[in-house]
C-alpha positions in Angstrom: 36.4 -118.6 -73.6 34.4 -118.1 -76.8 31.9 -119.9 -79.0 33.7 -120.7 -82.3 30.8 -122.1 -84.4 27.9 -124.5 -84.5 29.1 -128.1 -84.2 25.8 -130.0 -84.9 22.0 -129.9 -84.6 20.3 -133.1 -83.4 17.1 -134.5 -84.9 15.0 -137.5 -83.8 13.9 -139.6 -86.7 11.5 -142.6 -86.8 13.7 -144.4 -89.4 17.4 -143.7 -89.5 18.0 -145.5 -92.9 15.2 -143.5 -94.6 16.5 -140.2 -93.1 20.1 -140.9 -94.2 18.9 -141.6 -97.7 16.8 -138.4 -97.8 19.6 -136.1 -96.7 22.1 -137.9 -99.0 19.9 -138.0 -102.1 18.2 -134.6 -101.8 20.9 -132.5 -100.2 24.0 -134.4 -101.1 25.2 -134.9 -97.5 27.7 -137.6 -96.6 27.7 -139.7 -93.5 30.6 -138.8 -91.3 30.0 -141.3 -88.5 27.4 -143.9 -87.4 27.3 -145.5 -83.9 25.1 -146.8 -81.1 24.8 -144.8 -77.9 22.7 -146.7 -75.4 19.3 -147.4 -77.0 19.9 -144.8 -79.8 21.3 -145.4 -83.3 23.1 -142.2 -84.4 24.4 -140.9 -87.8 26.2 -137.7 -88.2 25.9 -136.1 -91.6 28.5 -133.6 -92.9 27.1 -130.1 -93.5 30.2 -128.1 -94.3 32.2 -127.9 -91.1 29.1 -128.7 -89.0 27.0 -131.9 -88.6 23.4 -132.9 -88.7 22.9 -135.6 -86.0 20.1 -138.1 -86.9 18.9 -140.1 -83.9 16.7 -143.2 -83.9 15.4 -144.8 -80.7 15.9 -143.7 -77.1 13.6 -141.2 -75.4 12.1 -138.5 -77.7 11.8 -135.0 -76.2 8.7 -132.8 -76.5 7.8 -129.5 -75.1 10.1 -126.7 -74.0 13.4 -126.4 -75.9 12.2 -128.2 -79.0 13.9 -126.9 -82.1 11.5 -125.2 -84.6 13.7 -125.7 -87.7 17.2 -125.9 -88.9 18.6 -124.0 -91.9 21.0 -125.1 -94.7 22.9 -122.3 -96.4 22.7 -123.2 -100.1 23.9 -122.1 -103.5 21.5 -122.7 -106.5 18.2 -122.5 -104.5 16.0 -122.7 -107.5 17.6 -125.9 -108.7 17.4 -127.4 -105.2 13.6 -126.6 -105.1 13.2 -128.6 -108.4 15.2 -131.4 -106.9 12.9 -131.4 -103.8 9.9 -131.6 -106.1 11.4 -134.5 -108.0 11.9 -136.4 -104.7 8.3 -135.7 -103.6 9.3 -133.5 -100.7 6.6 -131.3 -99.1 7.3 -127.6 -99.8 5.9 -125.2 -97.3 6.4 -122.3 -99.6 5.3 -122.2 -103.3 8.6 -120.6 -104.3 11.6 -118.9 -102.6 10.9 -115.5 -101.1 13.2 -112.6 -100.2 14.1 -111.6 -96.6 15.4 -108.1 -97.3 16.9 -107.3 -93.9 19.4 -110.2 -94.2 19.8 -110.0 -98.0 18.7 -113.6 -98.7 16.0 -115.7 -100.3 14.5 -118.6 -98.3 12.1 -121.5 -98.7 10.9 -124.0 -96.1 10.2 -127.7 -96.8 9.6 -130.8 -94.7 12.0 -133.7 -94.1 10.9 -137.4 -93.9 9.6 -137.0 -90.2 8.0 -133.7 -90.7 11.0 -131.7 -89.6 11.0 -128.1 -90.9 14.1 -127.4 -93.0 14.9 -123.8 -94.1 16.9 -123.3 -97.3 18.8 -120.1 -97.1 20.6 -118.4 -100.0 22.3 -115.0 -99.9 21.2 -112.8 -102.8 24.2 -111.7 -104.8 
């Protein structure tokens, strides 16, 4: 038995339509599947070979085990930062900064429900 990769990260949202539009327009993600599961409306967005699961409805979970952030590996981080500004996204960092031990530049921003998104670009 072995772990072969990350399949998806799940994120509760207050408005599924708004969140789908944000991740499509800002990050260029496509919807892979949408469906209902009990009281929840779910959309899986393609992120390379992984998925971002957007969930509206059902019980929200607080407390232990809550995810702090998720990270997109990107190319063209500076252009993406400008795109975020054009869409009025909240940037938590003024500009990308280097994380020398991993050889990358990163920047944090917020999604439409205040979720923390890390943008991660390897320095070449």
